[in-house]
Every structure is written in C-alpha cells, then in structure tokens.
N, C-alpha and C positions, 0 to 999 in steps of 0.2 A: 023307333029304332031302325025299321026298314027304310024309312025315308032318309034318315041320316046316313045310313050305309050307301044308299043310292047316290046321294049327293057326293059322298066321298069317292065312290066309284067313278062318277062322271068327272070329278076334278082330276083324279089320277089318269083317266083316259085322255083328258084334255092336255095334261102335262106331257104324256107320251106324244100326242099329236103336235104339241107346241115344239118339242125337240125335233120331230120329223120335219116340220116347217123350217126350223132353223138350219138343219143339216142338208136339206135337199134343194133349197133355193140357190145356194152358191153354185153347185155343179150345173144347175139348170140355166141360170142366167148370168153366171160369172163371165163367160166370153162376151156377152152383149154389153154388160156393164163395163168390163175392161176396155172394150173398143169404143166406149162413149156413145153407144147406140141407144142406151136407155139409162135412166137414173135408177138409183137403188130403190126409191119409192115406187117408181113404175114397175120395176122387177118384182117387188113384193106384191103389188096389186095384181099383176098378171099371174103370179104364183098362186095367190089365193083363188082367183077366178077359175083357172084351168085345173088346179088340184080338185076344187069342188066339183067341176064338171066331170072329171074322170071318176071321182068317188060316187057321184049321184047316178051315173049311167052304168058303167061297167064294174065299178068297185064293189057294189052290193053283191055281185057274184062271189067275190073272194070273202066278203064278210059272212055270207051264208056257208061257204065251204069250211071256214075256220070255226064259226060259231055254232053250227048245227050238224055238220057232216063228219068232221074229223073225229068226233066221239059219238058212239052209238047211243049213248044215254045223256041227253043234254041236262039231266037232273044234277049232274056234277057241277054245272055252272051256277052255283049259288052266288049271291052278292059277295060273300066272304072269299070264295075261291076266285071269283073274277078279279077282285081287287088284288089278291095275292099274285095271280098270273100277270097282271099289268105291272105289279111291283118287280117281278123277276125280269120282265122285258126291259123295264127302265134301268135296273141295276146292271144287267148284262150289257146294254148299250152304253152305259156310263163307263164300264170297264174298257170297252173298245175305244171310246173317246180318250180315256186316260193314256192308252198305248198309242194313240194317234192313228188308229186303224179304222177305216170306214166300214163298220160291221153291217151285216145284212139284217135289217129290221124284220124282214119277212121270215128269214130262217130262225131268228131269235123268237119271234112270236109263235111260230109253229112249234118250236122246241119246247117252249113253256107250256103250251096247250097240250102237246104230246105227253109231257111229264105228268100233267094232271090226269090225262086219259089212262096212262099206264098205272098210276097209283090207284085209280078207281076201277081198273080192269075194264074200261069201256073204250079204249082206243080202237078206232076202225083201221085195221092194218091195210086194208085194200086202198082206202083213201090216202093213208100215209104213204103207201108204196107208189101211188100215182104221183103224188107231189114230189117225192124223192126222185122218181125217174125223170121228171121234167127238170128238176134241179141239176141233174147230170147232163141231160141232153141239150138244154137251152144254151149253156155256155159253149158247148161244142159247136152248135149251129152258129152262134155269134162269132166264134173264132174263125170258122171256115168262110163264112160270108165276108167277113172283114179281110181275111187273107186274100181272097180272090179280088176284092176291090183294091186292096193295096198293091197287088201285083200287076193287075191289068188296067185299072181305071184311075188310080190315084193321081198320076201325073196330069191326066186330062181334067180331072176335077180341080186339081190345084190351079190350073190355068184359068178355069172358069170362075173360081171363087176368089182368087187373089184380087186384092183391092188396096189402093193407097188412100189413106184418110186425107181429106182436104184440111186446110188451115182453119176454116171457119166451122161453125156449128152445123150439125146435120140438118136441123129443121129450125125454122123461125116461128115463134109463137106470138101472135098478136093478141094482147089482153085488153086492148082499149075498149072493146065492145062488151056487151053483156055476156056473149058467148065467145070464148077464145077461139081464134082461127089459127090453123097450122098450115104452113107451106114450106116447100123445100128451099133450103138456103141457096143463094146464088152460086156459091162455090162448090156445092155438092154435085158430084157427077153421077151418071146413071149406074155405073158399076158399083160405086160406093153405096148408093141407095139400095140396090138389089142385094148386095152382100149383107147390109145391115138388116134388111127385112128377113133375109134367110136366117141369120143368127138369132134374131128375136123369135122367129117362128119355131126354130129348133128348141129354144128354151120353153116355149109354150107346149110343144109336144112332150118334152121331158116332164113338165109340171103335170100335164094330163096323165101321162103314164104312171107318175108317182101316185096320183090320186086313185087310179084304178087298182093299184096293188097295196099301197101303204095305209089306206084308211082302215083296212081290216086289222092291222097291227095294233091300232089304238082302241077300236070299239068292238071287235068281234066277241071278246069274252062277255061284255055286258049285254050284247044282243043275244048271245047264246043263253044267257041266264033268263031271258024273257022279261027282265025288269025294265029294259029300255028298247023301244021300237027302232026299226031300221032307220027311218027318215030323221027323227030327232038325233039319233046317234051320229049320222053322217053330218048333220048340221053342226052339232057340237064339235066334231072332229075338224070340220072345215074351218070353223071360226078359230080354233086353237092353232091350226096350221098357218092361217093368215096372220095371226098375232106373232107367231114365231118368225114368219117371213119379214115382218115389219120391224122386229126387234133384234133378236140374236143373229139373224141371218145377215145383218149388215156387215158383220165382221168377216163372215165367209165370203161375202161378195167382194170385200176389199182385197182379200188374199187370193181371189179367184179360185177358191176351193183347193182340194188336194188330190182331185181325181182327174176327170177328163178335161177340166178347165185349164190344166197346164199344157194341153196339147196345142199344136198349131191350129189355126182356124179350120183348115180343110179336114184335118184328122178329127177335130172335135165334132164337126158336123157328121162325119161318117160314123164315129163311135156312138154319138147320141142318137142318130137315126136308126142304126141297127139295134141298139140296146132298147130304145123306147118302143120300137115296133114289136120286138119279141115280148116285152113286158105287157104291152096292151093285148097281144094275142093270147098270152097265158092267162091274163086276168079275165078275158072273155070266157075262158074255159073254167074259171074259178080257181086257178092255180096261183098261190102267192109266190110271185117271182122275186128273185134277188137281182135288182138292177146293178148293185155293186159288182157282183161276181161276173155277170154277163158283160158289163162294161170293161172289166179288167181283162177278160179273155178276148174281147173285141179289140182292145188296145194291143195286146200281144199279137193277135192275128194280123191286124193291119200293119204293125211294124215288121212282122216276119215277112209278109208279102212284099213290103217295100225293100227290105234288106236282101231278099233272094231274087230280085228281078233278073240278074244275069244268068240264072239257071232255071230249069223247069221245076214245077212244083214237086213231081216225084223225086227229082234229084235232091231238092231241098229237104224233103221229109225224110228221105233215106240216108242222107249224108250224116256221118257221125261227127263231122266237123262244122255242121251248120251253126251259124252264130245265133246267140240269143238276141231278143229284140226288145226294145223299150221305147219310151217316149222320145229319147234322143235320136233313135233311128228314124222316127217319123219326122223329126224336125231337121233332118239332114239336108233336105232340099229347101231352098229359099222359095217363099210363096211366089207363084207365078212362073217359076223356072220351067222351061220346056225341056223335059228329059228326053234322051235319045231312046230309040226303040229297045225293047228287051233284048239283051245279049250284046248290045253295042256300047254299054257304058264304059267309062274309064275306070279301071280297077281302083284308082286312087279315090274315086268318089263313093265307093261302097262303104257303108258304115262298118267300123272295126269293132271287135268285141270289147275293146277298152272304152268305146263310146256308149256302150249299151248299159242295161240296167244292172244294179247291184244285186247279185243272187241272194245275199244274206237278207237284204231289205225285202226282196220279193218273197222269200221264204217266210219271213215274219208276218207279212200281210196275209199270205195264204193260210198260215197256221192260225192266226187270230180270227180270220173270217170263219173258221170252223170251231175254234175253241169257244168263242162268245156264245153261239147258239147251244153248244154242248153244256156250257155252264148253266144256261137258262133251263135246259132240259133236265139235267141232273138235280139242280137245286129245287126245281118245282116237284120232281118226283119224290125226292127225299122228304121234302116238307109235307106234301099232301099224303104221303104214305105213313109217316111216323109221328106227325104232330096231331094229337087227338082232337084239337079244337075244330078241325075241318070235318071230322066224322066220316071219312071215306073208308 
C-alpha cells in the first residue's frame, strides 16, 4: 500500500512539474523563438537542461525550506498529506489558468503547506514570516531597480541591443558529415549575432532561475515526508519539466507567452535580468520566490522610469498626476532610437495615459495573484483540519 501511494505521489508531483515546464518555457524562450534565434525544439532542450541545473544546485535549498523547515514537525508530511498538498497546488494553479492569470506557483505551494502546518499546529511562524517579508521586499527592489534603469539607462541599452534581422537564416548547419557543423550564415551581421546570443542567454538565465525556485513547488512535500530522497525527487521533477517543455509549452512559445514576452526586446532583457537575478538570490537563501510578481513590478518600474524621463524621480513619485505605466509605455520608443537627454524631450513624445495599461485588467491580475494562493491555503487548512482521514 505504501509503495502504491508513493507511486501516486511521484506521479502527482511530476504532473505539477509537467505544468511548470509548460508554463515557464514560453516566458523564458518566447523572445528567442519569436525572433527566429532558436527553434521550439531547441528552446525545450535548453529549458530542460538549465532548469535541471538550477534545481540540482540552488533549488535544493528551497526544497529543504519548504519540506523540512516551514513546519516544526515533519511528521505531518505523510504520503497521504503530501499527495493532498500537491493536489491543492495543482487545483489552485488550474484556477489561475482558467482566469488567464499567471499565478505564482511558489506562493501557491507555500500556501498549501502553510495550511497543512496550521491544521496540525506545527507551522513555524518565524520561517513563514521570513518568507512573507521577502515576498514584500523583493518586488519593491525589482520595481526600483527597473525604474532607475528605465529612466537613466534604457535609451542607451536600446541603441546597443537594437538589431535588424537579415533576410537569410542566422546559422548554416552542414549535416553532410557524421558530425553536423554549424557556421554563421553569410548574411548575418555581427550585431544580429550578438543580439541573438543575448536573447538566448537571457532565456537560459530565466530557465535556471525557474529551476532554483520552482522545483520545490513540485517535490518539497514528498521530500518532507521522508519517503523520497532529494536527488531522485529533483531528477523526477526535472524529467517532468522537460516533457512539459517539449509538449504543452509549444503553444505558449507560439503566442510568445502573456507576460514579459510581449515586451520589446530591450525591455524583455531588462525585466528578465532583474527578475531572474532576484529569484536566484532568494533561492540561494532558501526563499521560494514569485517570479511572476517580481517581473510584474519590474515591468511597471521600467515603464514608469521611461514615462517620467522629463521630470526628476522625486517629482514623479510625489506628483498626484503622474501617469500609470504599462507595456505600451515601454514600446513607445522605436528600437535603436536615439532619445534626447532627460528634460529635453518633445512633450508630444511622452506616453499618454490613454496609451497605458487598463487599470481594471491590472487590478484583476493583482487580485488573482493573491486569491489563488489564498484558495490553496484555506482549502488545505479546512481539509486537514476537519477531514478525519488525515488524522491531524
């Protein structure tokens, strides 16, 4: 019976990891695939490799935090409760997908485990407080770092990154020999090659950061139960993520995702770099980070910095009439355009409020990003507290 439950638990964990692979591959490699820099198959392969690298190195810190430190008595992690926790994670994430909102898998996983800990009276409030504090601080850091970049450095970065695609393929692959050889196509220019390498590298960084944080969302309950060791858990999770990247992720790659992949190339690089760096840093501390929320605040900060270039930052923050900012504000400048110095722009070029994001849509996203983890927390608590079969 125990062996059967363990098999069921592993399958459920792999299902969660499968969906993680499907949902995170698009945002990571969408810009590269859309630019023709890499194929969908190549993107899936890189996603699997770098996700596993992040999970195997730094990700085990987050697995330990969720699986053994968030609750003071790991005895509550039986096979039955572990499967139930994973079920709540999967259902809550499904709800977010139904509403078209990229919910935070990390917050949802922590919420489900916290519900179990509360029901059993074993939740470590100090660890929970540490995690919650970083959840508040990290998006603020992402916002201000991106704001400064958007205000003072975006125009320069835009000129450096801007590239025009040539008519021919990026690379030529010679398959005539036993070992295929790759060389740069004759029409590919140096700027195009450098830009392409940058976009692919950013995708690899995002895949690595996803591995450092998201692997715990799929396997931490089973590792905490003591029925599955850390290394095989990471291997199972990495395999499932890779399968998801090769299958259901192809659709998200086609649509370029619904988050940072809709941004201009320069903005996508800034948002991905800031968000991924913060996620890797928090994962090294063992903190399950929310890439979705950090990236969202980074987008707002970058756009705000771009839209408020004609005034100083204190004026922008203190003004009651400061315009909201969105993806459209980031796209207001053509790639490679040489913008005038701060304070010398033509007022006609400043993004208008009508061009910015829809407040109602933004409110829906923010609300659902908090509602989904709350549903996982409350559902897990009520189930483990009042359903006798779990014996808590």
